C-alpha positions in Angstrom: -8.8 14.2 81.7 -7.1 16.1 79.1 -8.5 19.4 77.7 -8.9 18.0 74.4 -10.8 14.8 75.8 -13.1 17.4 77.6 -13.6 19.7 74.2 -14.5 16.5 72.2 -16.7 15.3 74.7 -18.4 18.3 74.8 -18.6 18.8 70.9 -17.0 22.3 71.2 -14.7 23.3 68.4 -11.6 25.2 69.2 -13.3 28.5 68.9 -15.8 27.6 71.2 -13.4 26.4 74.0 -11.6 29.7 73.4 -14.9 31.8 73.8 -15.9 29.6 77.0 -12.4 30.4 78.5 -12.5 33.9 77.6 -9.9 33.7 75.3 -9.3 36.0 72.1 -8.8 33.3 69.6 -8.4 29.5 69.4 -4.8 29.6 68.6 -3.8 29.6 72.4 -6.3 26.7 72.9 -4.7 25.0 69.8 -1.3 25.4 71.5 -2.4 24.2 75.0 -3.8 21.2 73.5 -0.6 20.3 71.7 1.7 20.7 74.4 3.2 23.9 73.0 2.3 26.0 75.8 1.1 25.7 79.5 -1.8 28.2 80.4 -1.0 31.0 82.9 -2.6 30.7 86.3 -5.6 33.0 85.4 -6.5 30.7 82.4 -5.7 27.5 84.4 -8.3 28.8 87.0 -10.9 29.3 84.1 -10.0 25.9 82.4 -10.5 24.5 86.2 -14.0 26.3 86.4 -15.5 25.5 82.9 -14.5 21.6 83.3 -15.8 21.7 86.8 -12.2 20.5 87.8 -12.2 17.7 85.4 -9.1 19.2 83.9 -6.5 20.4 86.4 -2.8 21.7 86.2 -1.5 18.1 86.2 -3.2 17.4 83.2 -0.9 19.8 81.3 2.4 18.2 82.7 3.2 14.8 81.3 5.8 12.6 82.8 8.9 12.6 80.6 9.9 9.5 79.0 12.8 7.6 80.7 16.2 8.5 79.5 17.6 5.5 77.7 21.3 5.3 78.7 23.6 4.0 75.9 26.5 2.0 77.3 30.0 3.6 76.6 32.3 1.9 74.4 35.8 1.1 76.0 38.5 3.4 74.7 40.6 1.4 71.9 44.1 0.5 73.0 46.6 3.4 72.6 44.1 6.2 72.7 42.9 7.9 75.7 
């Protein structure tokens, strides 16, 4: 489960989630939800506590999409 899914399930605003996590403002929560920042260890522990373990560190790391390899063009005659 993602932190956003948890937040929506509770019907919490960003500010309410920030307060529950002991954060000063909702900007950090916004950054966590949009993958712009990974929570530090202390915040991660609070996230796990508040969510009852439903959101874990693994939920913040998405698998990178596979790299699409582009075939190389053969060098033109007389070049290279």
